[in-house]
MDAnalysis code that builds the backbone (N, CA, C; Angstrom):
import MDAnalysis as mda
import numpy as np

u = mda.Universe.empty(399, n_residues=133, atom_resindex=np.repeat(np.arange(133), 3), trajectory=True)
u.add_TopologyAttr("name", ["N", "CA", "C"] * 133)
u.add_TopologyAttr("resid", np.arange(1, 134))
u.add_TopologyAttr("resname", ["MET", "SER", "PRO", "VAL", "LEU", "LYS", "CYS", "HIS", "ALA", "GLU", "THR", "HIS", "ILE", "ASN", "ALA", "PRO", "ALA", "SER", "LEU", "VAL", "TYR", "SER", "LEU", "LEU", "THR", "ASP", "LEU", "SER", "GLN", "TRP", "PRO", "VAL", "TRP", "ASN", "GLU", "MET", "VAL", "PRO", "GLN", "VAL", "THR", "ILE", "ALA", "TYR", "SER", "PRO", "SER", "ALA", "ASP", "SER", "ALA", "ASN", "THR", "ASP", "MET", "ARG", "MET", "ARG", "LEU", "GLY", "GLN", "ARG", "LEU", "GLN", "PHE", "HIS", "VAL", "ARG", "MET", "PRO", "MET", "PHE", "GLY", "VAL", "ARG", "ARG", "HIS", "VAL", "PRO", "GLY", "GLY", "SER", "VAL", "GLU", "GLU", "ILE", "VAL", "ARG", "LEU", "ASP", "PRO", "ALA", "PRO", "THR", "ASP", "SER", "PRO", "SER", "ARG", "VAL", "GLU", "TRP", "ASN", "GLN", "ARG", "GLY", "ILE", "PRO", "GLN", "THR", "LEU", "LEU", "ARG", "THR", "ASN", "ARG", "VAL", "ASN", "ILE", "ILE", "GLU", "PRO", "SER", "ALA", "GLU", "VAL", "ASP", "GLY", "ARG", "ILE", "ILE", "ALA", "ASP"])
u.atoms.positions = np.array([
    [54.738, 43.260, 21.328],
    [54.528, 42.081, 20.824],
    [55.340, 41.158, 21.289],
    [54.551, 39.875, 21.683],
    [55.452, 38.390, 21.911],
    [55.958, 38.535, 20.790],
    [57.150, 37.498, 21.055],
    [58.099, 36.951, 20.164],
    [56.961, 35.777, 19.364],
    [57.303, 35.498, 18.169],
    [56.640, 34.253, 17.465],
    [57.689, 33.147, 16.965],
    [57.302, 32.015, 17.451],
    [58.113, 30.910, 16.732],
    [57.171, 30.331, 15.687],
    [58.086, 30.103, 14.242],
    [57.014, 29.375, 13.206],
    [58.202, 28.353, 13.131],
    [57.069, 26.723, 12.905],
    [57.930, 25.912, 12.600],
    [57.119, 25.514, 11.272],
    [58.352, 24.635, 10.495],
    [57.809, 24.202, 9.119],
    [58.364, 22.647, 9.049],
    [57.512, 22.022, 8.423],
    [57.819, 20.704, 8.288],
    [56.900, 20.243, 6.877],
    [57.739, 19.166, 5.940],
    [57.429, 19.168, 4.732],
    [57.641, 17.675, 4.508],
    [56.516, 16.700, 4.319],
    [56.652, 15.504, 4.064],
    [56.286, 15.104, 2.887],
    [57.060, 13.983, 1.998],
    [56.556, 13.536, 0.749],
    [56.045, 12.198, 1.005],
    [54.669, 12.164, 0.431],
    [54.121, 10.539, 0.795],
    [53.791, 9.628, -0.545],
    [54.446, 9.007, -0.858],
    [54.053, 7.978, -1.935],
    [52.651, 7.434, -1.767],
    [51.657, 8.139, -1.798],
    [50.306, 7.916, -2.072],
    [49.567, 8.617, -2.322],
    [48.339, 8.395, -2.900],
    [47.331, 9.437, -3.790],
    [47.246, 10.654, -2.382],
    [46.953, 12.041, -3.034],
    [46.804, 12.988, -2.243],
    [45.369, 12.604, -1.635],
    [44.262, 12.039, -2.323],
    [42.982, 11.879, -1.754],
    [43.167, 10.825, -0.602],
    [44.125, 9.972, -0.552],
    [44.399, 9.044, 0.544],
    [44.681, 9.578, 1.678],
    [45.913, 10.446, 1.494],
    [46.553, 11.212, 2.563],
    [45.395, 12.237, 3.263],
    [44.906, 12.928, 2.606],
    [43.647, 13.776, 3.222],
    [42.718, 12.779, 4.074],
    [42.207, 11.526, 3.393],
    [41.199, 10.738, 4.185],
    [41.679, 10.238, 5.213],
    [43.260, 9.992, 5.573],
    [43.591, 9.502, 6.451],
    [43.960, 10.570, 7.684],
    [44.203, 11.737, 7.152],
    [44.416, 12.854, 8.237],
    [42.960, 13.326, 8.649],
    [41.917, 13.163, 8.088],
    [40.465, 13.815, 8.482],
    [39.978, 12.571, 8.994],
    [40.325, 11.341, 9.081],
    [39.496, 10.177, 9.790],
    [39.884, 10.025, 11.074],
    [39.549, 10.568, 12.087],
    [40.132, 10.334, 13.457],
    [40.310, 8.795, 13.726],
    [39.336, 7.839, 13.424],
    [39.887, 6.712, 13.929],
    [41.067, 6.262, 13.337],
    [41.330, 6.636, 12.057],
    [42.911, 6.163, 11.567],
    [44.057, 6.699, 12.442],
    [44.000, 7.679, 13.117],
    [45.258, 8.171, 13.898],
    [46.083, 7.308, 14.484],
    [45.341, 6.260, 15.130],
    [46.542, 5.239, 15.883],
    [47.274, 4.408, 14.877],
    [46.663, 4.642, 13.731],
    [47.332, 3.790, 12.661],
    [48.687, 4.500, 11.981],
    [48.690, 5.802, 12.153],
    [49.928, 6.372, 11.553],
    [50.467, 7.453, 12.574],
    [49.911, 7.848, 13.677],
    [50.486, 9.042, 14.472],
    [50.931, 8.243, 15.996],
    [52.034, 8.410, 16.310],
    [52.572, 7.700, 17.220],
    [52.624, 8.781, 18.653],
    [52.657, 10.171, 18.166],
    [52.481, 11.123, 19.245],
    [51.145, 11.533, 19.710],
    [49.802, 11.427, 18.688],
    [48.610, 11.289, 18.895],
    [48.003, 10.428, 18.792],
    [48.078, 9.108, 19.540],
    [47.557, 7.784, 18.972],
    [45.743, 7.870, 19.174],
    [45.358, 8.654, 20.197],
    [43.849, 8.759, 20.261],
    [43.393, 10.195, 19.965],
    [42.202, 10.353, 19.267],
    [41.445, 11.459, 19.396],
    [40.242, 11.222, 19.727],
    [39.428, 12.299, 20.389],
    [38.389, 12.109, 20.728],
    [37.503, 13.440, 20.559],
    [36.248, 13.408, 20.203],
    [35.418, 14.548, 20.159],
    [34.833, 15.114, 21.027],
    [35.394, 16.498, 21.481],
    [34.867, 17.125, 22.864],
    [33.835, 17.720, 22.428],
    [33.396, 18.361, 21.230],
    [32.343, 19.080, 20.919],
    [32.257, 19.205, 19.454],
    [31.033, 19.122, 19.108],
    [30.922, 19.077, 17.442],
    [29.495, 20.355, 17.508],
    [29.614, 21.082, 16.623],
    [28.670, 22.064, 16.069],
    [27.593, 21.685, 15.235],
    [27.544, 20.326, 14.620],
    [26.839, 19.748, 13.747],
    [25.406, 19.253, 14.423],
    [24.474, 19.025, 13.605],
    [23.513, 18.582, 14.048],
    [23.759, 16.990, 14.413],
    [24.472, 16.342, 13.785],
    [25.057, 14.841, 13.942],
    [26.123, 15.200, 15.073],
    [26.014, 15.301, 16.409],
    [26.777, 15.624, 17.501],
    [27.464, 14.143, 17.833],
    [26.743, 12.999, 17.616],
    [27.034, 11.674, 17.835],
    [28.557, 11.515, 16.923],
    [28.421, 11.842, 15.461],
    [29.397, 11.968, 14.801],
    [30.263, 10.468, 14.590],
    [29.497, 9.509, 14.382],
    [29.574, 7.948, 14.534],
    [30.846, 7.527, 13.660],
    [30.838, 8.527, 12.200],
    [32.071, 8.094, 11.219],
    [33.269, 8.638, 11.667],
    [33.501, 9.656, 12.830],
    [34.691, 10.187, 13.227],
    [35.354, 11.016, 12.104],
    [34.544, 11.632, 11.407],
    [35.512, 12.282, 10.284],
    [35.484, 13.850, 10.991],
    [36.478, 14.571, 10.679],
    [36.763, 16.010, 11.068],
    [35.456, 16.888, 10.593],
    [35.120, 17.741, 11.351],
    [33.825, 18.576, 10.920],
    [34.493, 20.214, 11.363],
    [34.149, 20.988, 10.415],
    [34.597, 22.355, 10.622],
    [33.654, 22.829, 11.916],
    [34.695, 23.178, 12.942],
    [34.266, 23.854, 14.250],
    [34.156, 22.959, 15.489],
    [34.447, 21.682, 14.991],
    [34.728, 20.514, 16.083],
    [35.736, 21.142, 17.130],
    [35.752, 20.739, 18.166],
    [36.912, 20.604, 19.475],
    [37.441, 19.372, 19.537],
    [38.418, 18.818, 19.350],
    [39.110, 17.854, 19.572],
    [39.809, 17.659, 20.579],
    [39.917, 16.458, 21.636],
    [40.846, 16.064, 22.435],
    [41.854, 15.376, 21.861],
    [43.313, 15.697, 21.879],
    [44.249, 15.069, 21.403],
    [44.954, 14.243, 22.507],
    [44.840, 12.733, 22.607],
    [45.676, 12.035, 23.749],
    [47.117, 12.155, 23.209],
    [47.830, 12.939, 23.960],
    [49.318, 12.997, 23.530],
    [50.246, 12.093, 24.156],
    [51.404, 11.423, 23.407],
    [52.420, 10.978, 24.188],
    [53.702, 11.109, 23.295],
    [54.431, 11.931, 24.418],
    [55.617, 12.373, 23.913],
    [56.655, 11.666, 24.570],
    [57.895, 11.811, 23.791],
    [59.145, 11.120, 24.188],
    [59.754, 12.043, 25.399],
    [59.686, 11.512, 26.808],
    [60.359, 12.052, 27.773],
    [61.355, 10.964, 28.732],
    [62.419, 11.301, 28.526],
    [63.529, 10.568, 29.081],
    [63.356, 9.055, 28.386],
    [63.616, 9.261, 27.144],
    [63.392, 8.230, 26.178],
    [62.390, 7.107, 26.040],
    [61.441, 7.712, 26.737],
    [60.410, 6.609, 26.594],
    [59.219, 7.810, 26.729],
    [58.121, 7.196, 25.367],
    [56.978, 7.830, 25.026],
    [56.074, 7.816, 26.390],
    [55.289, 9.044, 26.647],
    [54.556, 8.881, 28.078],
    [53.311, 9.679, 27.705],
    [52.695, 9.550, 28.258],
    [51.276, 10.182, 28.149],
    [51.034, 11.383, 28.807],
    [50.972, 12.752, 28.207],
    [50.714, 13.953, 28.759],
    [49.520, 14.143, 29.261],
    [49.492, 14.540, 30.651],
    [48.113, 14.679, 31.223],
    [47.215, 15.806, 30.607],
    [46.315, 15.496, 30.224],
    [45.341, 16.405, 29.885],
    [45.300, 16.617, 28.306],
    [46.373, 16.166, 27.582],
    [46.661, 16.112, 25.992],
    [46.693, 17.415, 25.843],
    [45.723, 17.617, 24.887],
    [45.591, 19.272, 24.153],
    [44.251, 18.973, 23.389],
    [43.457, 20.313, 23.614],
    [42.061, 20.619, 22.902],
    [42.267, 21.134, 21.658],
    [41.979, 20.919, 20.665],
    [42.150, 21.886, 19.368],
    [40.574, 22.230, 18.616],
    [40.677, 22.995, 18.231],
    [39.570, 23.482, 17.068],
    [39.604, 23.364, 15.593],
    [38.995, 22.778, 15.003],
    [38.882, 22.558, 13.514],
    [38.383, 24.113, 13.211],
    [39.441, 24.819, 12.410],
    [39.178, 26.010, 11.765],
    [38.776, 26.256, 10.148],
    [39.700, 25.203, 9.870],
    [39.419, 25.349, 8.275],
    [39.602, 23.962, 7.884],
    [38.739, 23.558, 6.853],
    [38.698, 22.136, 6.357],
    [38.312, 22.155, 4.875],
    [39.078, 22.283, 3.999],
    [38.816, 22.098, 2.527],
    [38.605, 20.917, 1.982],
    [37.689, 20.766, 0.756],
    [37.388, 19.375, 0.125],
    [38.656, 18.682, 0.167],
    [38.593, 17.334, 0.093],
    [39.555, 16.748, -0.504],
    [40.323, 17.043, -1.905],
    [41.650, 17.241, -1.771],
    [42.311, 17.763, -3.121],
    [42.010, 16.893, -4.143],
    [42.062, 17.492, -5.265],
    [41.922, 16.628, -6.597],
    [42.877, 17.462, -7.456],
    [42.693, 18.545, -8.247],
    [44.050, 19.190, -8.716],
    [44.591, 20.451, -8.255],
    [44.343, 20.793, -7.166],
    [44.888, 21.823, -6.274],
    [44.847, 21.436, -4.524],
    [45.474, 22.169, -4.200],
    [46.103, 21.733, -2.550],
    [44.923, 21.899, -1.746],
    [44.721, 21.298, -0.859],
    [43.604, 21.127, 0.151],
    [44.270, 21.810, 1.617],
    [43.383, 22.508, 2.284],
    [44.010, 22.993, 3.545],
    [43.234, 22.513, 4.885],
    [43.847, 21.969, 5.824],
    [43.254, 21.592, 7.145],
    [43.807, 22.433, 8.154],
    [42.937, 23.013, 9.022],
    [43.791, 23.773, 9.871],
    [43.066, 23.539, 11.217],
    [43.740, 23.661, 12.489],
    [43.065, 23.601, 14.104],
    [44.338, 24.359, 14.565],
    [43.645, 24.847, 15.542],
    [44.021, 26.199, 16.518],
    [43.985, 25.432, 17.916],
    [45.030, 25.572, 19.127],
    [44.712, 24.815, 20.308],
    [44.060, 25.856, 21.091],
    [43.036, 24.978, 22.019],
    [42.431, 25.712, 22.968],
    [42.417, 25.272, 24.340],
    [42.163, 26.225, 25.308],
    [42.376, 25.605, 26.523],
    [43.596, 26.549, 27.380],
    [44.374, 27.109, 26.737],
    [45.368, 27.520, 27.161],
    [45.186, 29.181, 26.829],
    [45.490, 30.018, 28.089],
    [45.146, 31.802, 27.302],
    [46.110, 31.905, 26.485],
    [45.228, 32.674, 25.415],
    [45.910, 33.000, 24.298],
    [47.208, 34.079, 24.707],
    [47.202, 34.588, 25.536],
    [48.370, 35.305, 26.164],
    [49.385, 34.672, 26.325],
    [49.269, 33.359, 26.664],
    [50.361, 32.443, 27.249],
    [50.883, 31.883, 26.000],
    [49.831, 31.175, 25.275],
    [50.332, 30.323, 24.051],
    [49.550, 30.484, 22.955],
    [49.603, 30.570, 21.698],
    [48.783, 30.382, 20.707],
    [49.317, 29.583, 19.424],
    [48.679, 28.874, 19.462],
    [49.161, 27.824, 18.216],
    [48.124, 27.822, 17.067],
    [48.702, 27.326, 15.655],
    [48.038, 27.135, 14.518],
    [48.485, 26.184, 13.917],
    [48.042, 25.132, 13.536],
    [48.576, 23.772, 12.969],
    [48.019, 24.021, 11.675],
    [48.739, 24.125, 10.402],
    [48.348, 23.994, 9.168],
    [48.796, 22.904, 8.389],
    [47.815, 22.311, 7.848],
    [48.298, 21.125, 7.088],
    [47.796, 21.523, 5.617],
    [48.612, 21.190, 4.594],
    [48.291, 21.439, 3.282],
    [48.478, 20.261, 2.339],
    [47.754, 19.623, 2.000],
    [47.702, 18.444, 1.242],
    [47.724, 18.686, -0.351],
    [48.447, 18.252, -0.929],
    [48.755, 18.764, -2.343],
    [49.141, 17.599, -3.383],
    [48.521, 17.361, -4.559],
    [49.128, 16.462, -5.429],
    [50.424, 16.821, -5.819],
    [51.435, 16.084, -6.019],
    [52.784, 16.367, -6.458],
    [53.109, 15.578, -7.564],
    [54.176, 15.982, -8.755],
    [54.476, 15.254, -9.877],
    [55.442, 14.072, -9.157],
    [56.650, 14.380, -8.164],
    [57.434, 13.525, -7.745],
    [56.793, 12.252, -7.104],
    [55.914, 12.430, -6.246],
    [54.997, 11.414, -5.325],
    [53.749, 12.003, -5.795],
    [52.645, 11.105, -5.515],
    [51.519, 11.531, -5.627],
    [50.636, 12.474, -4.460],
    [51.006, 12.222, -3.440],
    [50.584, 13.009, -1.957],
    [51.520, 13.682, -1.478],
    [51.577, 14.949, -0.804],
    [52.677, 15.812, -0.247],
    [52.075, 16.629, 0.735],
    [52.573, 16.440, 1.815],
    [51.796, 17.323, 3.260],
    [52.768, 18.258, 3.511],
    [52.400, 19.352, 3.812],
    [53.268, 20.421, 4.311],
    [52.339, 20.945, 5.444],
    [53.185, 20.691, 6.721],
    [52.440, 21.279, 8.248],
    [53.158, 22.531, 8.373],
    [52.671, 23.805, 8.465],
    [52.896, 24.940, 9.046],
    [52.663, 24.954, 10.747],
])
């Protein structure tokens, strides 16, 4: 079996969990808060509304992440970016956590397999908390 690398990050956001969820799942808002992925385009959508003019995430979508990573002290465009498929999309959080997950596509899984898990949960300390595994 191949070695497994697991990364974990947790961020407390002083905002309602429903707003955090909305910003994460509204692809048109990514340039506002995400320096590493300032643009997302929909590569494939399984829904009847393939145009998806509201730019909301949908289960089964394949998204093209246009990635800009720091290299030699400057954020640079990564050719090809990353293609990701939405594999879980819970409803917006109310009293319990919501999960939004995507897997990387386009790279043979024998070389690299990734699964991004975002858990948005209401918190007593701050109203919204996001945990990314």
